C-alpha positions as CSV (number, residue, x, y, z in Angstrom):
1,M,-127.5,117.9,-87.0
2,F,-130.1,118.5,-89.7
3,Q,-131.3,114.9,-89.5
4,M,-131.8,115.1,-85.8
5,I,-133.7,118.4,-86.1
6,N,-135.9,116.9,-88.9
7,R,-136.6,113.8,-86.9
8,I,-137.6,115.8,-83.9
9,E,-140.0,117.8,-86.1
10,L,-141.4,114.6,-87.7
11,V,-142.1,113.3,-84.2
12,E,-143.7,116.6,-83.3
13,K,-145.9,116.5,-86.4
14,V,-147.0,112.9,-85.8
15,V,-147.8,113.6,-82.1
16,L,-149.7,116.7,-83.0
17,T,-151.7,114.9,-85.7
18,L,-152.6,112.1,-83.4
19,L,-153.6,114.5,-80.6
20,I,-155.8,116.5,-83.0
21,L,-157.4,113.3,-84.3
22,G,-157.9,112.0,-80.8
23,S,-159.5,115.2,-79.7
24,V,-161.9,115.1,-82.7
25,L,-162.8,111.5,-82.0
26,M,-163.3,112.2,-78.3
27,S,-165.5,115.1,-79.0
28,L,-167.6,113.1,-81.4
29,A,-167.9,110.4,-78.7
30,G,-169.0,113.1,-76.2
31,V,-171.7,114.3,-78.6
32,F,-172.8,110.8,-79.3
33,F,-173.1,110.0,-75.6
34,R,-174.9,113.3,-74.8
35,Y,-177.4,113.4,-77.6
36,V,-178.0,109.8,-78.5
37,L,-177.5,108.0,-75.2
38,N,-178.6,110.9,-73.0
39,D,-175.5,110.5,-70.9
40,S,-172.3,112.4,-70.7
41,L,-168.6,111.7,-70.6
42,A,-167.3,114.0,-67.9
43,F,-163.7,113.8,-68.9
44,V,-164.0,114.8,-72.5
45,E,-163.9,118.6,-71.9
46,E,-160.9,118.3,-69.6
47,I,-158.9,116.1,-71.9
48,A,-159.7,118.3,-74.8
49,G,-158.3,121.2,-72.8
50,Y,-155.1,119.4,-72.1
51,I,-154.8,118.4,-75.8
52,L,-155.4,122.0,-76.8
53,I,-152.6,123.2,-74.6
54,T,-150.2,120.6,-76.0
55,V,-151.1,121.3,-79.6
56,V,-150.7,125.1,-79.2
57,V,-147.4,125.0,-77.4
58,V,-145.7,122.2,-79.4
59,G,-147.3,123.6,-82.6
60,S,-145.8,127.0,-81.9
61,S,-142.3,125.5,-81.9
62,L,-143.0,124.2,-85.4
63,A,-144.0,127.7,-86.5
64,I,-140.8,129.2,-85.0
65,R,-138.5,127.1,-87.2
66,S,-140.5,127.8,-90.3
67,R,-140.8,131.4,-89.3
68,D,-144.5,131.4,-89.7
69,H,-145.5,133.2,-86.5
70,I,-147.4,136.4,-86.8
71,R,-145.1,139.4,-86.9
72,V,-145.4,143.1,-87.7
73,E,-143.4,144.1,-90.8
74,L,-144.1,147.8,-90.7
75,L,-140.7,149.0,-89.6
76,P,-138.7,146.9,-92.0
77,Q,-141.0,148.0,-94.9
78,I,-140.6,151.7,-94.0
79,L,-136.9,151.5,-93.3
80,P,-135.5,148.5,-95.1
81,S,-132.0,149.2,-93.6
82,T,-133.4,148.2,-90.2
83,R,-134.6,144.8,-91.4
84,R,-131.6,142.8,-90.2
85,W,-131.5,144.4,-86.7
86,A,-135.3,144.2,-86.3
87,N,-135.2,140.5,-87.1
88,L,-132.3,139.9,-84.7
89,L,-134.1,141.8,-81.9
90,A,-137.3,139.9,-82.6
91,W,-135.7,136.5,-82.6
92,L,-133.7,137.3,-79.5
93,T,-136.9,138.3,-77.8
94,V,-138.6,135.1,-78.9
95,L,-135.7,133.1,-77.5
96,A,-135.7,135.0,-74.2
97,V,-139.5,134.7,-73.8
98,S,-139.4,130.9,-74.6
99,I,-136.6,130.3,-72.1
100,V,-138.5,132.2,-69.4
101,M,-141.8,130.5,-70.2
102,C,-140.0,127.1,-70.1
103,W,-138.7,127.8,-66.7
104,L,-141.9,129.2,-65.3
105,S,-144.1,126.4,-66.7
106,A,-141.7,123.8,-65.4
107,R,-142.0,125.3,-61.9
108,F,-145.8,125.4,-62.3
109,A,-146.1,121.8,-63.4
110,M,-143.7,120.7,-60.6
111,R,-145.7,122.6,-58.0
112,L,-148.9,120.9,-59.2
113,L,-147.2,117.5,-58.9
114,A,-145.8,118.4,-55.4
115,Q,-149.2,119.4,-54.2
116,N,-150.8,116.2,-55.5
117,Q,-153.5,118.1,-57.3
118,T,-155.8,115.7,-59.1
119,S,-158.3,116.0,-61.9
120,Y,-161.9,116.7,-61.0
121,S,-163.2,114.3,-63.8
122,I,-160.4,111.8,-64.4
123,V,-159.9,109.8,-61.2
124,G,-156.3,109.4,-60.2
125,L,-154.8,111.8,-62.8
126,K,-152.4,114.3,-61.3
127,V,-152.9,117.6,-63.1
128,G,-149.2,118.2,-63.2
129,Y,-148.6,115.4,-65.7
130,P,-150.5,117.0,-68.6
131,M,-149.0,120.4,-67.7
132,L,-145.5,119.0,-68.4
133,A,-146.4,119.6,-72.0
134,L,-145.8,123.3,-71.4
135,P,-142.1,123.2,-70.5
136,V,-141.5,120.6,-73.2
137,G,-143.1,122.8,-75.8
138,Y,-141.3,125.9,-74.7
139,A,-138.0,124.0,-74.6
140,L,-138.6,123.0,-78.2
141,G,-139.4,126.6,-79.0
142,S,-136.3,127.8,-77.3
143,F,-134.1,125.4,-79.2
144,K,-135.7,126.4,-82.5
145,A,-135.6,130.1,-81.7
146,A,-131.8,129.6,-81.1
147,L,-131.5,128.0,-84.5
148,V,-133.4,130.8,-86.2
149,L,-131.3,133.4,-84.3
150,F,-128.1,131.6,-85.5
151,D,-129.4,131.8,-89.1
152,E,-130.1,135.6,-88.6
153,I,-126.6,136.2,-87.2
154,A,-125.0,134.2,-89.9
155,G,-127.0,136.1,-92.5
156,R,-128.1,133.0,-94.3
157,Q,-130.5,130.1,-94.1
158,V,-128.6,127.3,-92.4
159,F,-131.1,125.6,-90.1
160,C,-134.4,127.1,-91.1
161,A,-136.4,128.0,-94.2
162,P,-137.2,131.7,-94.9
163,S,-140.6,132.8,-93.8
164,V,-143.5,133.2,-96.2
165,A,-143.5,137.0,-95.3
166,D,-139.8,137.2,-96.3
167,E,-140.5,135.5,-99.6
168,E,-143.5,137.8,-100.3
169,L,-141.4,140.9,-99.4
170,R,-138.6,139.9,-101.8
171,E,-141.2,139.4,-104.6
172,V,-142.6,142.9,-104.0
173,Q,-139.2,144.5,-103.8
174,A,-137.7,142.7,-106.9
175,P,-139.8,144.7,-109.4
176,E,-139.2,147.9,-107.6
177,A,-135.4,147.3,-107.7
178,A,-135.5,146.6,-111.4
179,R,-137.0,150.0,-112.1
């Protein structure tokens, strides 16, 4: 199971790296065409937008498993006894939101495909195809949120690493506990 999860994440990281590199190269080409050749590439902005959507949604699934999403730690710091329940509630919420977003974004992409909506700058591209990155990213996020939730219920790190915030909190609490 771990090998499969790690392979999926490796593919995600490679795809994200290639997409970001492609976006940078495309943007540089757009700048070159606009300011050196006094011409413009109409599709650069649209493709950059599609790449941004993909990078954000797929990248967020990586952040879920490594527990690196932004979160508010106020309640667990004030009442340490609530930490476990607050984490369970937070990860259950992440899982529920990811599942709902996966479903809604899949409906959205399928509706775009059914309506044959095409790109304004890329001839022949159906807009629904790049939008399929949304349900894929949210499905990955749902899967990883379920793994993190399993870890939280089990009370140990089985599938996922502890978050940086958890590690920092333990470092702060360790000297206080020694007093």
